C-alpha positions in Angstrom: -129.9 108.4 100.7 -130.7 110.6 97.9 -131.3 110.6 94.0 -128.7 111.7 91.3 -130.4 114.6 89.7 -129.4 112.3 86.3 -132.2 109.9 87.6 -135.0 111.8 87.7 -136.0 111.5 83.9 -135.6 107.7 83.3 -137.1 106.6 86.8 -140.3 108.6 85.8 -140.7 107.0 82.3 -138.9 103.1 83.9 -142.2 104.0 86.3 -145.0 105.0 84.2 -144.6 102.2 81.7 -144.5 99.5 84.8 -147.4 101.3 85.8 -149.3 101.1 82.3 -148.1 97.4 81.8 -149.2 96.3 85.6 -152.7 97.6 85.1 -153.0 96.0 81.9 -152.4 92.6 82.8 -154.1 92.7 85.3 -157.3 93.3 83.1 -156.4 90.8 81.4 -155.6 88.0 83.3 -157.8 88.6 86.6 -160.9 87.0 85.2 -159.0 84.0 84.1 -158.4 82.4 87.5 -154.3 83.8 87.2 -154.1 85.7 90.2 -150.8 84.6 91.9 -149.3 84.7 88.4 -151.2 88.8 88.2 -149.5 88.9 91.4 -146.1 87.8 90.4 -145.6 89.8 87.4 -146.0 92.4 89.2 -143.3 92.0 92.5 -141.6 91.9 89.4 -142.1 95.1 87.3 -142.0 96.8 91.1 -138.7 94.7 91.6 -137.4 96.3 88.4 -138.4 99.9 89.3 -136.7 99.4 92.4 -133.6 98.7 90.9 -133.6 101.4 88.8 -133.9 103.8 91.6 -131.5 101.8 93.6 -128.9 102.8 90.4 -129.3 106.3 90.6 -128.9 106.3 94.2 -126.6 109.2 95.3 -124.8 107.6 98.6 -123.6 110.5 101.1 -119.8 110.1 102.3 -118.0 111.7 104.0 -115.5 114.2 101.5 -111.7 113.5 102.6 -108.8 116.4 101.3 -105.2 115.5 101.4 -103.2 116.7 98.8 -100.5 113.5 99.3 -103.0 110.8 97.9 -104.8 110.0 94.5 -108.6 108.5 95.6 -110.8 106.3 93.2 -113.3 108.3 91.5 -116.1 105.6 91.9 -117.3 102.2 93.4 -115.8 99.2 91.4 -112.9 96.6 91.2 -110.0 97.2 90.2 -108.8 95.5 87.1 -105.4 97.4 85.5 -102.7 98.7 86.8 -100.1 98.6 84.6 -97.4 101.8 83.4 -99.1 103.1 79.5 -97.5 105.7 77.1 -100.0 109.0 77.2 -100.1 110.1 73.8 -103.6 112.6 73.9 -102.8 115.6 76.0 -99.5 115.1 77.9 -97.2 113.0 75.9 -95.4 111.2 78.9 -94.9 107.6 80.3 -98.5 107.1 83.5 -98.9 104.2 85.3 -102.3 103.5 84.8 -105.3 102.0 87.3 -108.2 100.9 85.6 -111.6 100.6 87.7 -114.8 98.4 86.3 -118.0 99.6 87.6 -120.5 96.7 87.6 -124.5 97.2 87.4 -125.0 97.5 90.5 -122.1 99.7 91.7 -123.4 103.3 92.6 -122.4 104.5 89.2 -121.9 108.6 90.3 -118.3 109.5 89.5 -116.4 111.5 92.2 -112.4 113.7 91.3 -109.7 111.6 92.4 -107.5 114.9 92.8 -108.2 119.1 93.5 -106.6 121.2 90.9 -107.2 123.0 88.0 -108.8 121.5 85.0 -106.2 122.1 82.0 -108.1 120.1 79.2 -111.3 118.1 78.8 -112.5 116.3 75.6 -115.6 114.2 75.1 -114.8 111.3 72.0 -117.4 109.7 70.8 -116.6 106.2 69.7 -117.5 102.5 70.1 -119.2 100.1 72.6 -116.6 97.0 73.0 -117.3 95.6 76.6 -115.9 97.8 79.2 -112.5 95.2 79.9 -112.0 95.7 76.6 -107.9 96.7 76.2 -108.5 99.2 73.4 -112.1 100.0 75.0 -109.4 103.5 76.6 -109.0 103.9 73.1 -111.5 103.7 70.8 -115.5 103.6 72.9 -117.0 107.0 74.1 -115.6 108.2 76.5 -114.4 112.1 78.3 -110.8 112.8 79.3 -110.1 115.3 82.3 -106.9 116.6 83.1 -106.2 118.0 86.1 -103.0 120.0 87.7 -102.4 119.7 91.0 -101.2 122.3 92.7 -97.6 121.5 93.1 -97.0 120.8 88.9 -98.2 117.6 88.9 -100.9 116.4 86.9 -103.8 113.2 87.2 -105.2 112.1 83.8 -108.9 110.2 84.7 -111.7 108.7 81.9 -114.8 108.3 81.7 -115.3 104.8 79.9 -118.5 103.8 77.9 -119.4 100.2 77.3 -121.7 97.8 75.9 -124.7 98.2 78.1 -123.1 102.1 79.2 -124.7 104.4 76.3 -124.3 107.9 78.5 -121.6 110.0 79.9 -121.8 113.0 82.0 -119.1 114.8 83.2 -119.9 118.4 84.6 -115.8 119.6 84.3 -114.8 123.2 82.8 -111.4 124.0 81.4 -110.2 126.6 83.8 -112.6 125.5 86.5 -110.1 125.0 90.4 -112.0 122.0 91.6 -111.8 120.0 95.3 -111.1 116.6 95.8 -113.7 114.0 95.9 -116.5 116.5 94.7 -118.7 114.8 92.5 -117.3 115.1 88.7 -120.0 113.2 86.8 -122.1 110.1 86.3 -122.1 107.0 83.9 -125.1 105.5 83.2 -125.7 101.7 83.3 -122.2 100.2 83.8 -118.1 101.1 82.5 -114.9 101.3 84.0 -112.5 105.0 84.8 -109.2 105.1 83.7 -106.5 107.1 86.4 -103.6 108.0 84.5 -100.5 108.9 87.8 -97.3 110.0 86.9 -94.6 107.0 86.6 -93.2 107.1 89.6 -96.3 106.8 91.9 -96.9 104.2 94.5 -99.6 102.8 93.4 -101.6 101.6 97.1 -104.1 99.0 95.6 -104.3 95.5 93.0 -105.9 93.7 90.4 -108.8 92.5 92.4 -108.9 94.5 94.6 -112.3 96.2 95.4 -112.5 100.3 96.1 -114.9 102.5 96.5 -115.6 106.3 95.2 -114.5 109.1 96.8 -112.8 106.7 99.7 -110.1 104.5 99.1 -106.5 105.7 97.9 -104.7 104.4 95.0 -101.9 106.4 95.1 -99.2 108.4 96.9 -96.4 110.3 95.9 -92.4 109.4 97.2 -92.2 111.6 100.4 -89.7 112.8 99.9 -89.6 113.7 96.3 -93.1 115.4 97.0 -90.5 117.9 99.3 -87.7 118.1 96.6 -90.2 119.2 94.2 -92.0 122.2 96.7 -88.9 122.6 97.6 -88.8 122.3 101.6 -86.2 120.5 103.4 -86.3 116.7 104.5 -86.2 115.9 107.6 -83.6 114.1 108.5 -81.9 112.2 111.6 -80.0 113.7 114.1 -76.6 112.7 113.7 -75.5 111.0 117.1 -73.6 112.2 120.1 -71.0 109.6 121.3 -69.1 106.6 119.9 -69.8 103.2 119.0 -73.2 103.9 117.5 -75.0 104.4 120.7 -76.5 107.7 121.3 -76.7 108.7 124.9 -80.1 110.3 126.5 -79.3 112.6 129.8 -82.7 111.8 131.6 -82.5 108.3 132.4 -79.2 106.7 130.8 -81.0 105.1 128.4 -79.2 104.0 124.8 -80.8 104.2 121.1 -79.9 102.6 117.9 -77.6 104.4 115.5 -79.6 106.6 112.9 -76.6 106.8 111.1 -77.3 104.0 107.8 -80.8 105.8 107.6 -79.9 109.3 107.2 -76.9 107.9 104.9 -79.3 106.6 102.5 -82.0 109.3 102.8 -79.1 111.6 102.2 -77.9 109.6 98.9 -81.1 109.3 98.5 -82.2 113.3 98.7 -78.5 114.1 96.1 -79.7 111.6 93.6 -83.2 113.2 92.9 -81.3 116.9 92.6 -79.5 115.5 90.3 -82.1 113.7 87.5 -80.3 113.7 84.3 -76.8 113.1 86.1 -75.4 109.8 85.4 -73.3 110.0 88.5 -73.0 107.8 91.9 -73.5 109.1 95.7 -70.9 109.4 96.4 -70.3 112.0 94.0 -72.9 114.1 95.2 
């Protein structure tokens, strides 16, 4: 386990204060037959210092790269999954997933997707509790928008809370970033909002624990993604023979007819190609 660079200063200052306090307590109480009390106080200060060290831990994790998935940007628990209107930059309806980090979680932040940083802004603000509904728009926060290679946009916000008063972000506009690289740090709690395209398939629910850079929280519909990329959709091969049965030459076995599934895929593909049309699938 490594220590994140954002914690070097705080760990050093806290360690020095604990050392001075421990020395002072020992000199004051050791001469009054309070040896047990002295040791209890010293142990408590050591535990506090180790807690500060553990807060800035930087765990080793496998970097996963999958363009079809959006990963959790932090450790914590899902507290919100709802459609919202994003008005700061994209100005459209999006699906919001909010993850709350308790003071015991790892507080490093990872990039949920890879692509090009199209927008970044720091917002000074208030320090409401992180689960307050207005914390997304009124608290101190950073907003980052990443444009994926397929043209989609994913927005995520680092939000300060009641205790968290320091947000660190490493994002720069125009920079190409890789999925699940470290993108920042939030000191002492708070939350992250991830805003996804509205038609995304959310893979988590409220109350689910997530692990940063390891837990997928969203995937896009595969048929729609292929159409956006202008790839042909792989449809089942047509059946040979009548009665909804396809015969195999090798063993004479029968397989169920895939025509219903194929018709459904064709119908859906046609409608996706005509997003502004009110035509029925049969009209396609």
